[in-house]
C-alpha positions in Angstrom: 62.3 -38.0 31.9 59.0 -36.3 31.9 57.2 -36.0 28.5 56.7 -32.3 27.6 53.0 -31.2 27.4 51.7 -30.8 23.9 49.8 -27.5 23.5 46.2 -27.8 22.4 45.4 -26.9 18.8 41.6 -26.6 19.3 40.1 -23.1 18.6 37.6 -21.2 20.7 34.1 -21.5 19.3 33.0 -18.5 17.2 29.4 -18.7 18.5 29.9 -16.2 21.4 31.7 -13.8 19.1 28.8 -14.0 16.6 26.4 -13.5 19.4 28.2 -10.3 20.5 28.1 -9.0 16.9 24.3 -9.7 16.7 23.6 -7.9 19.9 25.7 -5.0 18.7 23.8 -4.9 15.4 20.5 -5.1 17.4 21.4 -2.1 19.6 22.6 -0.2 16.5 19.2 -0.8 14.8 17.4 0.3 18.0 19.5 3.5 18.2 18.8 4.4 14.5 15.1 3.6 14.7 14.4 5.1 18.1 14.1 8.8 17.0 11.6 7.9 14.2 9.6 5.5 16.4 9.4 8.2 19.2 8.1 10.7 16.7 5.5 8.3 15.4 4.3 7.4 18.9 4.2 11.1 20.0 2.7 12.7 16.9 0.7 9.9 15.3 -0.3 7.0 17.5 -0.9 9.0 20.7 -3.1 11.6 19.0 -5.0 8.8 17.3 -5.7 7.1 20.6 -6.6 10.4 22.2 -9.0 11.1 19.4 -10.7 7.7 19.8 -11.0 8.4 23.6 -12.5 11.9 23.0 -15.1 10.4 20.6 -16.8 8.9 23.7 -17.1 12.3 25.4 -19.1 15.5 25.3 -16.3 18.1 25.2 -16.1 21.7 24.3 -12.6 22.4 23.0 -12.3 25.4 25.4 -13.3 23.4 28.4 -10.7 21.8 30.7 -12.9 18.7 31.3 -14.7 16.3 29.1 -17.9 14.4 30.1 -18.0 10.7 29.2 -21.2 9.8 27.3 -20.4 6.4 25.9 -21.6 5.7 22.3 -24.0 8.7 22.2 -22.0 10.5 19.6 -21.9 7.5 17.4 -25.6 7.0 17.7 -26.2 10.6 16.9 -24.0 10.4 13.8 -25.8 7.3 12.5 -29.2 9.0 13.1 -28.5 12.3 11.5 -29.6 12.6 7.8 -26.8 15.0 7.0 -24.2 12.4 8.1 -25.1 10.1 5.3 -25.3 13.0 2.8 -21.9 14.2 3.8 -20.6 10.6 3.6 -22.0 10.4 0.0 -20.4 13.7 -0.9 -17.1 12.5 0.4 -17.4 9.3 -1.6 -18.3 11.2 -4.8 -15.5 13.7 -4.4 -12.9 11.0 -3.5 -13.8 8.7 -6.3 -13.8 11.5 -8.9 -10.6 13.0 -7.8 -8.7 9.7 -7.5 -10.0 8.4 -10.9 -9.6 11.8 -12.6 -6.1 12.4 -11.3 -4.8 9.0 -12.2 -6.3 8.8 -15.7 -5.2 12.3 -16.7 -1.8 11.9 -15.0 -1.2 8.6 -16.9 -2.2 10.1 -20.2 0.0 13.1 -19.8 2.9 10.8 -18.7 2.5 8.7 -21.8 2.5 11.8 -24.0 5.4 13.5 -22.4 7.5 10.3 -22.3 7.8 10.7 -26.0 10.7 12.5 -27.6 9.0 15.9 -28.1 10.5 19.3 -28.4 10.1 21.4 -25.2 8.9 18.5 -23.2 11.1 19.5 -20.2 9.3 22.9 -19.9 5.9 21.2 -20.3 6.7 18.7 -17.6 7.6 21.5 -15.2 4.4 23.3 -16.0 2.3 20.2 -15.4 4.0 19.5 -12.0 4.0 23.2 -10.8 0.4 23.3 -9.5 1.1 20.4 -7.1 3.6 22.6 -5.1 1.4 25.6 -5.0 -0.7 26.2 -1.8 -4.3 24.8 -2.1 -5.6 28.0 -0.6 -3.9 30.1 -3.3 -5.3 27.8 -6.0 -8.8 28.1 -4.5 -8.6 31.9 -4.7 -7.4 31.8 -8.3 -10.1 29.4 -9.4 -12.8 31.5 -7.9 -12.2 33.9 -10.8 -12.2 31.0 -13.3 -15.6 29.7 -12.2 -17.3 33.1 -11.4 -20.6 33.0 -13.3 -20.5 36.8 -14.0 -17.0 37.5 -15.2 -15.0 34.3 -15.0 -13.1 32.6 -17.7 -15.6 29.8 -18.1 -18.4 32.3 -18.4 -16.6 34.1 -21.1 -15.8 30.9 -23.1 -19.5 29.8 -22.9 -20.8 33.2 -23.8 -18.7 33.1 -27.0 -20.7 30.0 -28.2 -24.0 31.4 -26.9 -24.3 29.3 -23.7 -25.1 30.5 -20.2 -22.6 29.7 -17.4 -23.8 27.4 -14.6 -24.1 29.1 -11.2 -21.2 27.2 -9.6 -21.8 29.0 -6.2 -25.5 28.4 -5.9 -26.1 24.9 -7.4 -24.7 22.1 -5.1 -23.9 19.8 -7.9 -22.0 22.4 -9.9 -20.3 23.5 -6.8 -19.1 20.0 -6.1 -17.9 19.7 -9.7 -16.0 23.0 -9.2 -14.0 21.9 -6.2 -13.5 18.5 -7.6 -12.0 19.7 -10.9 -9.9 22.3 -9.0 -8.3 19.6 -6.9 -7.7 17.4 -9.9 -5.9 20.3 -11.6 -3.7 20.7 -8.5 -3.0 17.0 -7.9 -2.5 15.7 -11.4 1.1 16.8 -11.4 2.0 14.4 -8.6 0.4 11.5 -10.4 2.1 12.6 -13.6 5.6 12.6 -12.1 5.2 9.2 -10.5 3.9 7.6 -13.6 6.6 9.2 -15.8 9.3 7.8 -13.5 7.7 4.3 -13.8 7.5 4.6 -17.6 11.1 5.5 -17.8 12.1 2.5 -15.7 10.1 -0.1 -17.6 11.8 -2.9 -19.5 12.7 -1.6 -23.0 13.3 -5.1 -24.4 9.6 -5.9 -24.1 8.8 -2.8 -26.1 11.3 -3.9 -28.8 9.8 -7.4 -28.9 6.3 -6.0 -29.3 7.5 -3.7 -32.1 9.1 -6.6 -33.9 5.9 -8.6 -33.6 3.9 -5.7 -35.1 1.8 -5.2 -32.0 -0.7 -2.2 -32.3 -0.5 0.7 -30.0 -3.6 -0.1 -27.9 -2.6 -3.8 -27.5 0.9 -2.7 -26.7 -0.3 -0.4 -23.9 -2.8 -2.9 -22.3 -0.6 -6.0 -22.7 3.0 -4.6 -22.2 3.0 -1.2 -20.6 0.0 -1.3 -18.2 1.0 -4.6 -16.4 4.5 -3.1 -15.7 2.7 -0.1 -14.1 0.7 -2.2 -11.7 2.8 -1.6 -8.6 2.9 2.2 -9.4 -0.9 2.2 -9.9 -1.4 0.5 -6.5 0.9 3.0 -4.8 -0.9 5.9 -6.4 -4.3 4.5 -5.6 -3.4 4.5 -1.9 -1.6 7.8 -1.7 -4.1 9.8 -3.9 -7.0 8.3 -1.9 -5.6 9.4 1.4 -4.7 12.9 0.1 -8.1 13.3 -1.5 -10.0 12.4 1.6 -8.0 15.0 3.6 -8.8 18.0 1.3 -9.7 21.0 3.3 -8.1 24.2 2.0 -9.7 24.3 -1.4 -13.2 23.6 -0.1 -12.8 26.2 2.7 -11.6 28.9 0.3 -14.0 28.3 -2.5 -17.4 27.2 -0.9 -16.9 26.9 2.9 -18.8 23.6 2.6 -21.8 25.1 0.8 -24.0 26.0 -1.0 -27.3 24.9 0.5 -25.8 24.2 3.9 -23.5 21.3 3.1 -23.4 21.0 -0.7 -19.6 20.5 -0.7 -19.1 19.4 2.9 -16.8 16.4 3.2 -16.1 14.5 6.4 -12.8 16.4 6.9 -14.7 19.7 6.6 -17.4 18.4 8.9 -14.7 17.6 11.5 -13.5 21.3 11.3 -17.1 22.6 11.6 -18.1 20.5 14.5 -14.8 21.0 16.4 -14.1 24.7 15.9 -17.3 26.3 14.7 -19.9 24.4 16.7 -17.6 23.8 19.7 -18.3 20.1 19.7 -14.9 18.6 19.8 -16.2 15.2 21.1 -18.5 14.9 18.1 -15.8 16.0 15.8 -13.6 13.3 17.2 -16.4 10.8 16.5 -16.5 11.8 12.8 -12.7 11.6 12.6 -12.7 8.1 14.1 -15.4 6.9 11.7 -13.4 8.3 8.8 -10.3 6.5 10.1 -12.1 3.2 10.2 -13.5 3.6 6.7 -10.0 4.4 5.3 -8.5 1.5 7.2 -11.0 -0.9 5.7 -10.5 0.5 2.2 -6.7 0.3 2.5 -6.8 -3.3 3.8 -9.0 -4.2 0.8 -6.5 -2.5 -1.6 -3.6 -4.4 -0.1 -5.4 -7.8 -0.2 -6.4 -7.1 -3.8 -2.8 -6.3 -4.8 -1.5 -9.4 -3.0 -3.9 -11.5 -5.0 -2.8 -9.9 -8.2 0.9 -10.5 -7.4 
């Protein structure tokens, strides 16, 4: 009599099934990321590459063709005295606005993080200028700095002092646009720092209080180290936004006085491209500014990595 066959009890390996799930997850990730990647390629990376290509041409923005001239635009930029002056103005404006915004924003966040009456209203008032148009703020602050009937002129006259001529002196004009932008941008820094302060470790504050740590030592040893990631984030974002300021400068000084007293590299790009009809040279200035920002950002990231 034949022995009946014993059915096999071995299971099918799960590796093919896991492979199918991994491929399915991969296609799902591609599907979800594709719209954003397409937008980045079309509206960020493609214009960036086009700008670099145009920097090697002599092109009037209204002309259908561009003449290739190699590195002539870069040689011209390096040889023009106003290029280095504008670069210096951009550096001064950027350093002042970044440092001013971050210091004032941090101080205001520390103050308004306390249990004060009416702090919700004050927080809203501090943040409000950030959401207002830069052009509108520039128009309003023209009356603040007007040397004949402005608010600053009135305050100085009450103590027997003359108002500086903010619209004729290049140094005072740069101070005017710098302080105006700090006033507009400090609300952004304030909100980010306030959120970081409210998310810090309370047990460290309690331990410092038990040990009798003074306020300054507590800030520099307990609070500030916890704000390091936030400070790094703000240093990058505020730097990038400060370098791109155009509306306030265009409304208040149009790059003057004395020709280019408040002209930054972004405003120079506008002037060369749309006023002087030299889009190729404007693209050169934009490319140089991009390289400078890229180098600064890489240095910031390396510095933060070493700190971590």
